[in-house]
C-alpha positions in Angstrom: -20.2 -55.8 -41.8 -18.0 -53.0 -44.1 -21.4 -51.1 -45.3 -23.0 -51.3 -41.9 -19.6 -50.1 -40.2 -19.5 -47.1 -43.2 -23.2 -46.3 -42.4 -22.3 -45.6 -38.9 -19.1 -44.0 -39.7 -21.2 -41.5 -41.8 -24.1 -41.3 -39.1 -22.1 -40.2 -36.3 -20.3 -37.9 -38.5 -23.0 -36.3 -39.6 -24.4 -35.9 -36.0 -21.4 -34.5 -34.9 -21.0 -31.9 -38.0 -24.8 -31.1 -37.1 -24.2 -30.5 -33.5 -21.1 -28.1 -34.4 -23.4 -26.4 -36.8 -26.1 -25.7 -34.0 -23.8 -24.7 -31.8 -22.1 -22.2 -34.3 -25.8 -20.9 -34.9 -26.1 -20.7 -31.2 -23.3 -18.2 -31.0 -24.2 -16.3 -34.0 -27.9 -16.0 -32.3 -26.7 -14.7 -29.5 -23.7 -12.3 -30.8 -25.5 -9.5 -29.2 -26.5 -11.1 -25.8 -25.5 -9.2 -23.2 -22.8 -11.8 -21.2 -22.8 -14.4 -23.6 -19.8 -16.8 -23.8 -19.1 -18.3 -27.2 -19.7 -22.0 -27.2 -17.6 -24.5 -28.7 -18.5 -28.2 -29.6 -15.4 -30.7 -28.4 -15.2 -33.7 -30.8 -13.2 -36.8 -30.1 -12.6 -39.7 -32.0 -14.7 -42.9 -30.5 -13.2 -45.8 -29.2 -11.8 -47.8 -31.8 -13.0 -51.8 -32.3 -10.5 -54.4 -32.2 -10.1 -56.6 -35.5 -7.8 -59.5 -35.9 -6.2 -56.9 -38.2 -5.8 -54.3 -35.4 -7.9 -51.7 -34.0 -10.3 -50.2 -36.4 -11.6 -46.7 -36.2 -15.5 -45.9 -35.2 -15.8 -42.4 -36.0 -16.2 -39.2 -34.5 -18.4 -38.3 -31.5 -19.3 -35.1 -29.2 -17.5 -34.6 -26.2 -19.0 -31.7 -24.6 -20.0 -28.2 -25.3 -17.6 -25.8 -23.6 -17.9 -21.5 -23.3 -14.9 -19.5 -23.5 -14.5 -18.2 -20.0 -11.4 -16.3 -18.4 -12.1 -16.1 -14.9 -9.4 -13.0 -14.2 -10.4 -10.9 -17.5 -14.3 -11.6 -16.1 -13.3 -10.4 -12.8 -11.4 -7.4 -13.9 -14.4 -5.9 -16.3 -16.7 -6.6 -13.2 -14.4 -4.5 -10.9 -13.5 -2.2 -13.3 -17.3 -1.5 -14.2 -18.3 -1.2 -10.5 -15.6 1.5 -9.7 -16.6 3.6 -12.8 -20.3 3.4 -12.1 -19.1 4.7 -8.4 -17.2 7.6 -9.8 -20.0 8.5 -12.2 -22.6 8.4 -9.5 -20.5 10.5 -7.2 -19.6 13.0 -10.0 -23.4 13.5 -10.8 -24.1 14.2 -7.2 -21.3 16.5 -6.9 -21.9 18.8 -9.8 -25.8 18.9 -8.1 -24.0 20.2 -5.1 -21.9 22.3 -6.9 -24.7 24.5 -8.2 -26.0 25.2 -4.7 -23.0 27.5 -4.2 -22.9 29.7 -7.3 -20.2 32.2 -7.9 -21.0 35.5 -9.1 -24.4 37.6 -8.5 -26.5 34.5 -7.5 -24.1 33.1 -4.9 -24.1 33.6 -1.0 -21.1 35.7 -1.1 -22.9 38.7 -3.1 -25.7 38.6 -0.6 -23.7 39.2 2.6 -21.5 42.1 0.5 -24.4 43.5 -0.8 -26.6 43.6 2.9 -23.0 45.1 4.5 -22.3 47.6 1.5 -26.3 48.8 2.1 -24.7 50.1 5.2 -22.9 52.8 3.4 -25.9 54.9 2.8 -26.4 54.4 6.8 -23.2 55.9 7.3 -24.0 58.9 5.3 -27.6 59.4 6.4 -27.9 57.6 9.5 -31.5 59.0 10.2 -32.7 58.2 6.7 -35.5 55.9 6.6 -35.1 54.9 3.2 -31.4 54.1 3.7 -32.3 51.8 6.5 -35.2 50.2 4.5 -32.6 49.0 2.0 -30.5 47.4 4.5 -33.7 45.6 5.9 -34.5 44.5 2.1 -30.9 43.2 1.7 -30.9 41.4 5.4 -33.9 39.8 4.1 -32.8 38.6 0.4 -29.2 37.6 2.3 -31.1 35.3 4.9 -33.4 34.2 1.7 -30.2 33.1 0.0 -29.2 31.0 2.8 -32.4 29.4 3.5 -32.6 28.3 -0.1 -29.5 27.0 -0.3 -30.0 25.3 3.1 -33.7 23.7 1.8 -31.7 22.3 -1.4 -29.0 20.5 0.7 -32.0 18.9 2.4 -34.0 18.3 -0.9 -30.8 16.6 -2.1 -30.2 14.7 1.2 -33.8 13.2 0.6 -33.0 12.5 -3.1 -30.1 10.3 -1.6 -32.1 8.4 0.3 -34.9 7.7 -2.2 -32.2 6.8 -4.9 -30.5 4.2 -2.1 -34.0 2.4 -1.6 -34.3 2.1 -5.2 -30.9 0.7 -5.7 -31.6 -1.7 -2.6 -34.7 -3.0 -4.4 -32.7 -3.5 -7.4 -30.1 -5.3 -5.7 -32.3 -7.6 -3.7 -33.9 -8.7 -7.0 -30.6 -9.5 -8.6 -29.8 -11.5 -5.5 -33.1 -13.5 -5.8 -32.4 -14.2 -9.3 -28.4 -15.4 -8.6 -29.6 -17.9 -5.8 -32.2 -19.1 -8.2 -29.5 -19.6 -10.9 -26.9 -21.4 -8.0 -29.9 -23.8 -7.4 -30.4 -24.5 -11.1 -26.4 -24.7 -11.7 -25.9 -27.0 -8.7 -28.7 -29.8 -9.8 -27.4 -30.2 -13.3 -23.6 -29.7 -12.4 -23.8 -33.4 -11.6 -23.6 -34.4 -15.0 -20.5 -34.3 -17.3 -21.3 -31.3 -18.9 -21.7 -27.5 -17.6 -24.7 -25.5 -18.3 -23.0 -23.0 -20.0 -26.0 -20.7 -20.8 -27.2 -20.4 -16.8 -23.4 -20.0 -16.1 -23.5 -17.1 -18.4 -26.5 -15.5 -17.3 -25.6 -15.9 -13.4 -22.0 -14.2 -14.4 -24.0 -11.3 -16.3 -26.1 -11.0 -13.2 -23.4 -10.7 -11.0 -21.8 -8.1 -13.2 -24.8 -6.1 -12.8 -25.2 -6.2 -9.4 -21.5 -4.9 -9.3 -22.8 -1.9 -10.9 -25.1 -1.3 -7.5 -22.6 -2.3 -4.9 -19.2 -4.2 -5.1 -19.2 -7.7 -4.7 -17.0 -10.8 -4.2 -17.6 -14.4 -5.5 -16.3 -17.5 -4.3 -17.1 -20.4 -6.1 -18.7 -23.5 -4.5 -18.2 -27.4 -5.2 -21.8 -28.0 -6.5 -21.0 -25.4 -8.9 -22.8 -22.4 -7.0 -21.0 -19.2 -6.1 -21.3 -17.0 -3.0 -22.0 -13.7 -3.5 -20.2 -11.2 -0.7 -20.5 -7.5 0.0 -19.2 -4.9 2.5 -16.1 -6.7 3.4 -17.1 -10.0 3.7 -20.9 -9.9 4.5 -22.9 -12.8 2.5 -25.6 -11.6 -0.1 -25.8 -15.1 -1.9 -25.2 -18.6 -0.4 -26.2 -21.3 -2.6 -29.9 -20.9 -3.3 -30.1 -18.6 -0.5 -30.4 -14.6 -0.8 -30.3 -12.2 1.9 -31.5 -8.6 1.7 -30.2 -5.2 1.5 -32.3 -2.5 3.7 -31.9 1.1 3.7 -33.0 2.3 7.2 -32.4 5.5 9.4 -29.1 6.8 10.6 -28.4 5.6 14.0 -28.1 9.5 14.9 -30.2 11.3 12.4 -33.4 10.3 11.1 -33.0 12.4 7.8 -29.8 10.3 7.0 -29.8 7.0 5.5 -27.5 3.6 6.5 -27.5 0.3 4.5 -28.0 -2.7 6.4 -28.2 -6.6 5.6 -31.1 -8.5 6.4 -30.6 -11.6 8.4 -33.0 -14.1 9.9 -35.3 -11.1 10.8 -32.0 -9.0 12.0 -30.7 -6.1 10.5 -26.7 -5.5 11.0 -25.4 -2.1 9.6 -22.7 -2.5 7.1 -19.1 -0.7 7.6 -19.4 2.0 5.1 -15.3 2.0 5.6 -15.7 -1.2 3.3 -18.3 -0.1 1.1 -16.5 0.0 -2.2 -17.8 0.2 -5.6 -21.1 0.6 -7.4 -23.6 3.6 -6.8 -25.0 2.5 -3.2 -21.2 3.1 -2.0 -20.8 6.5 -3.9 -24.3 7.5 -2.4 -23.6 6.6 0.9 -19.8 8.3 0.7 -21.7 11.3 -0.8 -24.2 11.4 2.1 -21.7 11.4 4.8 -19.0 13.4 3.6 -19.5 16.0 0.8 -23.1 16.6 1.6 -22.7 17.0 5.3 -19.5 19.4 4.9 -21.6 21.7 2.2 -24.2 21.8 5.0 -21.6 22.6 7.6 -20.1 25.3 5.1 -22.9 27.0 4.6 -23.9 26.6 8.4 -20.7 28.3 9.1 -21.4 30.9 7.4 -24.8 31.6 8.4 -23.9 31.5 11.9 -21.0 33.8 11.8 -22.6 36.6 9.8 -26.0 36.0 12.5 -24.1 36.2 15.3 -21.5 38.8 14.6 -24.3 41.0 12.9 -26.2 40.9 16.1 -23.5 41.3 18.5 -22.8 44.4 16.8 -26.3 45.7 17.0 -26.4 45.2 20.6 -23.3 47.1 20.9 -24.8 50.1 19.1 -27.9 52.5 19.8 -30.8 52.4 17.8 -33.4 55.5 16.9 -36.3 54.5 19.5 -37.2 57.0 22.2 -35.1 56.9 24.5 -32.3 55.3 22.3 -31.5 51.7 23.6 -29.0 49.0 22.8 -30.1 47.2 18.8 -31.9 44.0 19.2 -31.2 41.1 17.4 -31.4 41.7 13.3 -31.1 38.1 12.0 -31.8 34.9 13.3 -30.7 31.3 12.1 -31.4 27.4 13.2 -30.3 26.1 16.6 -27.3 23.4 17.4 -28.2 20.0 16.7 -28.0 17.1 19.3 -28.4 14.0 18.1 -28.3 10.9 20.1 -27.5 7.7 19.2 -30.5 5.1 18.9 -28.6 2.8 21.0 -28.3 4.9 24.0 -29.4 4.0 27.6 -33.1 4.6 28.2 -35.8 4.5 30.9 -38.9 2.4 31.2 -40.6 4.9 29.3 -38.3 5.2 26.3 -36.8 8.3 27.1 -33.3 8.7 27.2 -31.5 8.9 30.7 -28.7 11.1 30.0 -28.3 14.2 27.7 -26.3 17.0 25.7 -27.0 20.5 24.8 -24.5 22.9 22.8 -24.9 26.6 23.2 -22.8 28.4 20.7 -20.8 30.9 22.5 -18.4 32.8 19.8 -18.9 33.1 16.4 -15.1 33.3 15.1 -14.3 30.1 16.3 -17.0 28.2 15.1 -15.8 25.3 12.5 -17.5 23.9 9.6 -17.5 20.4 11.0 -19.8 18.1 12.9 -18.7 16.2 16.5 -18.8 12.9 17.7 -19.0 12.6 21.7 -18.4 9.3 23.4 -17.3 8.0 26.7 -13.3 7.5 27.0 -12.7 3.9 27.5 -9.3 5.2 29.5 -11.0 6.9 32.2 -14.6 6.2 33.5 -16.7 9.5 33.8 -14.4 11.6 31.0 -15.6 12.1 27.4 -13.8 12.2 24.1 -15.0 14.9 21.2 -13.9 14.1 17.8 -14.4 16.5 15.4 -15.2 14.9 12.1 -13.6 17.2 9.6 -10.1 16.4 10.6 -10.4 13.7 13.2 -8.6 16.0 15.9 -9.8 13.9 19.7 -10.1 16.3 22.5 -11.2 15.4 26.2 -14.1 17.3 27.2 -16.3 17.7 30.7 -19.7 19.7 31.3 -19.6 23.1 30.7 -16.4 23.0 28.5 -16.1 25.6 25.4 -14.6 23.9 22.6 -14.4 25.4 18.9 -16.8 28.3 19.8 -19.8 26.3 21.4 -20.2 25.0 25.1 -21.2 21.4 26.1 -23.8 21.1 28.8 -24.9 17.6 30.4 -28.8 17.8 31.4 -30.4 16.2 32.6 -27.4 13.6 33.3 -23.9 13.0 32.1 -23.8 10.5 29.2 -23.5 6.7 30.3 -20.2 4.7 29.0 -21.9 3.8 26.1 -24.0 6.6 24.9 -22.6 8.5 21.9 -24.2 11.6 20.4 -23.4 13.5 17.3 -23.0 17.3 17.9 -23.8 19.6 14.9 -23.0 23.2 15.7 -23.7 24.9 12.5 -25.0 22.4 10.2 -28.6 23.0 10.3 -28.5 26.8 10.9 -28.7 27.9 7.5 -32.2 26.7 6.4 -33.7 28.4 9.0 -32.4 31.5 8.7 -34.3 34.6 8.8 -34.7 38.3 9.3 -36.2 39.2 12.5 -36.1 42.9 12.8 -38.5 44.5 10.6 -38.7 48.2 11.9 -36.1 50.6 10.5 -35.2 52.4 13.5 -34.4 49.4 15.0 -31.2 49.5 13.3 -28.5 50.8 15.5 -26.0 53.1 13.6 -24.9 54.7 16.5 -22.2 54.3 18.6 -22.8 54.5 22.5 -19.7 56.9 23.0 -18.0 59.7 20.6 -15.0 61.1 20.7 -13.7 64.4 19.7 -10.0 66.0 19.8 -8.8 68.6 21.3 -9.0 71.9 19.5 -5.4 72.9 21.0 -3.6 69.6 19.4 -0.7 70.2 17.4 -0.6 67.0 15.7 -2.5 65.6 12.6 -4.6 63.0 14.5 -8.6 63.1 14.0 -11.0 60.9 15.0 -12.3 58.2 11.8 -14.6 55.9 14.0 -14.9 54.9 17.4 -17.6 52.2 18.1 -18.1 49.4 20.7 -16.7 45.9 19.9 -16.7 43.4 23.0 -19.8 43.1 25.1 -18.1 41.9 27.8 -15.4 44.4 28.5 -17.6 47.6 27.3 -18.8 49.5 29.9 -20.8 52.6 29.1 -20.1 53.8 32.8 -16.7 54.1 32.3 -17.2 57.3 30.2 -16.6 60.1 29.8 -13.0 59.4 29.4 -9.6 60.8 28.1 -6.5 59.9 25.9 -3.2 61.9 26.4 -1.0 61.5 23.5 2.8 61.2 25.1 6.5 60.9 23.4 6.8 59.1 20.0 9.0 55.9 19.9 12.0 54.7 17.6 9.7 52.8 16.2 6.9 55.4 15.4 4.8 54.4 17.7 3.4 56.8 20.2 2.9 56.0 23.9 -0.6 57.2 25.5 -2.6 57.1 28.3 -6.5 56.1 28.6 -8.1 57.4 31.9 -11.6 56.0 32.5 -14.2 56.4 35.7 -12.2 53.5 36.8 -8.9 53.7 36.5 -5.8 54.7 33.9 -4.7 52.8 31.5 -0.9 52.7 29.7 -0.8 51.7 26.0 1.1 52.0 22.8 -0.5 53.7 19.6 0.7 52.2 16.0 -0.6 53.7 12.8 -3.6 51.8 11.4 -4.1 50.2 15.2 -7.3 51.3 16.9 -7.1 51.7 20.7 -9.3 51.0 23.3 -9.3 47.2 23.4 -5.4 45.8 22.9 -4.2 43.7 25.8 -3.5 45.4 28.8 -6.3 47.9 27.9 -9.4 45.8 27.4 -12.0 48.5 27.3 -13.9 47.1 24.8 -14.3 49.7 22.2 -12.1 50.6 19.1 -11.0 54.1 18.5 -9.4 54.7 15.0 -7.5 57.5 14.0 -5.8 59.5 11.2 -2.9 61.3 10.9 -0.4 61.5 13.6 -0.6 63.0 17.0 2.2 64.8 19.1 3.1 64.9 22.5 0.4 66.0 24.7 -2.0 65.8 22.2 -5.4 64.7 23.5 -9.1 63.5 22.8 -12.3 63.3 25.1 -14.1 60.5 24.9 -18.2 61.1 26.0 -21.6 59.2 25.5 -23.2 59.7 22.6 -25.9 62.5 23.1 -27.3 62.3 19.5 -27.9 59.1 18.0 -29.6 60.1 15.2 -26.7 61.9 13.9 -24.1 59.6 15.0 -22.8 56.9 12.2 -19.9 55.0 14.8 -21.9 51.5 14.5 -22.4 51.4 11.1 -18.9 51.7 10.5 -18.1 48.6 12.7 -20.8 47.0 10.4 -18.8 47.9 7.3 -15.6 46.5 9.1 -17.1 43.2 8.9 -16.4 43.0 5.4 -12.3 42.9 5.8 -12.6 41.1 9.3 -11.3 37.5 9.6 -13.6 36.1 12.0 -14.4 32.9 10.4 -13.3 29.7 11.3 -10.5 30.9 13.8 -8.6 28.2 15.9 -7.0 28.2 19.2 -3.8 26.5 18.7 -3.3 26.9 22.8 -0.5 28.5 24.3 -2.3 31.8 23.7 -1.8 31.5 20.1 -5.0 31.9 17.8 -4.8 31.0 14.4 -6.8 33.8 12.2 -9.6 33.0 10.3 -11.0 34.3 7.0 -13.2 37.0 5.8 -16.9 36.2 5.1 -16.4 36.2 1.2 -13.0 34.6 1.3 -14.8 31.5 3.6 -17.5 31.3 1.0 -14.8 31.4 -1.8 -12.9 28.4 0.2 -16.4 26.5 0.2 -17.2 27.1 -3.5 -13.3 25.9 -4.2 -13.3 23.3 -2.0 -16.8 21.4 -3.7 -15.7 22.6 -6.9 -12.2 20.7 -6.6 -14.0 17.9 -5.4 -16.6 17.8 -8.6 -13.2 18.5 -10.8 -11.5 15.7 -9.5 -14.0 13.2 -9.6 -14.7 14.3 -13.5 -11.3 12.8 -14.3 -11.4 9.9 -12.2 -15.0 9.3 -13.7 -13.4 9.5 -17.1 -10.5 7.6 -16.2 -12.4 4.8 -14.6 -14.6 4.7 -17.3 -12.0 4.0 -20.0 -10.4 1.5 -17.6 -13.7 -0.6 -17.6 -14.1 -0.1 -21.3 -10.6 -1.5 -21.7 -11.4 -4.8 -19.5 -14.6 -5.2 -21.2 -13.0 -5.0 -24.8 -10.3 -7.5 -23.4 -12.7 -9.7 -22.2 -15.2 -9.6 -25.4 -11.9 -10.4 -27.4 -11.6 -13.5 -25.5 -14.8 -14.9 -24.9 -17.0 -12.7 -27.5 -18.5 -13.8 -30.6 -16.8 -13.2 -33.6 -19.4 -13.3 -36.6 -16.6 -13.4 -39.4 -14.9 -16.6 -37.5 -18.3 -18.0 -37.0 -19.3 -17.9 -40.4 -16.0 -19.1 -41.5 -16.5 -22.4 -39.3 -19.7 -22.4 -40.4 -18.5 -23.3 -44.1 -15.9 -25.5 -42.3 -18.8 -28.0 -40.4 -21.4 -27.8 -43.7 -18.5 -29.1 -45.9 -17.7 -31.6 -43.5 -21.8 -32.4 -43.1 -22.0 -32.7 -46.8 -19.0 -35.2 -47.0 -20.5 -37.3 -44.5 -23.8 -37.4 -46.6 -21.3 -38.5 -49.3 -20.1 -41.2 -46.9 -23.7 -42.4 -46.5 -24.8 -42.2 -49.8 -21.6 -44.3 -50.5 -22.8 -46.9 -47.8 -25.6 -46.9 -49.8 -24.5 -48.1 -52.9 -22.3 -50.6 -51.5 -25.3 -52.1 -49.3 -27.6 -52.1 -52.3 -24.8 -53.8 -54.7 -24.3 -56.5 -51.8 -27.8 -57.0 -51.8 -28.1 -57.4 -55.7 -24.8 -59.9 -55.7 -26.7 -62.5 -52.9 -30.0 -62.1 -54.8 
């Protein structure tokens, strides 16, 4: 009996040591396997046997094989890496966007400056064909720069959609693999031991999935885990996986939105709850950064185009007879995007319609808008400016932010919504539409000359029309007579036109002819100071080929702050920016976003590395430690073998004594 028990003890000890050695070997083999967690053989004392002399031990047995696992550290590593990937994806795309708005000679600001500066030679030689040809060439180059920038933004948008679709394919593959592992784990979880390698594989797949979209997991009693995205939407439940799909934006077919496919129905994911991973970064970049850039460039393209064309219409060209200038530039039309869910008739056509007409380039904002019904008042509508969230009530024919809204053929229904883009698509279609040099309206329709009998130092610097609404050529000839000087240095004057007499106050550096109370639609700029009784005559221009008045208006555009003005109500107008300042602000905004995201990407990557290091130190394989444990169990195995050898010797001696 003693020899038999000794043999049993030795055999069990050898088996336990062999299992521990095999487990250590498995750890060493997978030391560099991603997601692998260190495993350990758990040994326990075998149940003792009662004898007359007490309980006698029966050796050792393997209880189970466990894996090192820390739920908190694992979740932190997954979440932080998801955030880091999101930040890096957004940084890479912002850097691409930054290259669309370059500074210096390659930038849009330089193109606008070169175009307006080309007017200097026309100012010196109004009828010179070569100087006028340079203006057309600079206009062509400027329009090409805007169109190129607009096309680059469209290409970036297409790239976002392509990348979203590729990421969705990977997400769906990972979700199916997780669901398959859930089924395998659930079948094996009924035993007393856990399938450690399968659990590691599933955790690794969840961590890989989080690089594409932020996830949360909830364990189930059968050992499976539910995987949720987008604020609680089920992606994986048990052994069933749903699919992500990338579909067209409900307003704009060129943009994309992410939805989840459930039983044949798609449900769009709320972008506000998409966090972490490359997909959420791409959606955020598309909806915010890329759209802002389109609006920035479109605002500039529309502002300079409309302002230049307006000034063209106020001048005289070199045709015979001289006529008002025709349009020099053109941009893309405003974009009105009805939601795909808007009411339709039996043929599928929308029942309602909205049109947008640009009215005043100075008040156009770098923003898109959402038009929807007002739930508080049937038949009323709310306009949301997406750039800052300002909400205003609007009606048919209202002018808001420099554009007019009209309802045609019918007003929107209570559940209809529209996205309005007054400027977003303007730049991509910008072009020069004037080809004839004589079509440049360099001359002002009116000219001014001082009276030779004047005693003051005032002389005419420039005179040109500035307002198509108030300027009327039939009001001329006209005259200006200066009166007494005021204590503040200003001078009273009287403007006499064909239809009336207007009294105003002139101040140095301020043009006269279009200030409040006068509103005659022209700007007369003086140098020097008039004395009481001084006068000047304003007459229709007789020789347009020798007049450069309207060119002076073009040159003044560089310093005019007409981009992005805002009506604050009560007659208060917030000044806008010059063309170059507006471009610099757009460049600075995108650059600041890229710079800020570069810092965040580095910080989040460091956080993710630290979290992964903490997890690795807790559950990873330490080869030095495993080597020491290998030697420990090797010695135990050898000792167990010695025990068997002794038992064999004892058993042989027992047999010999019996013989």
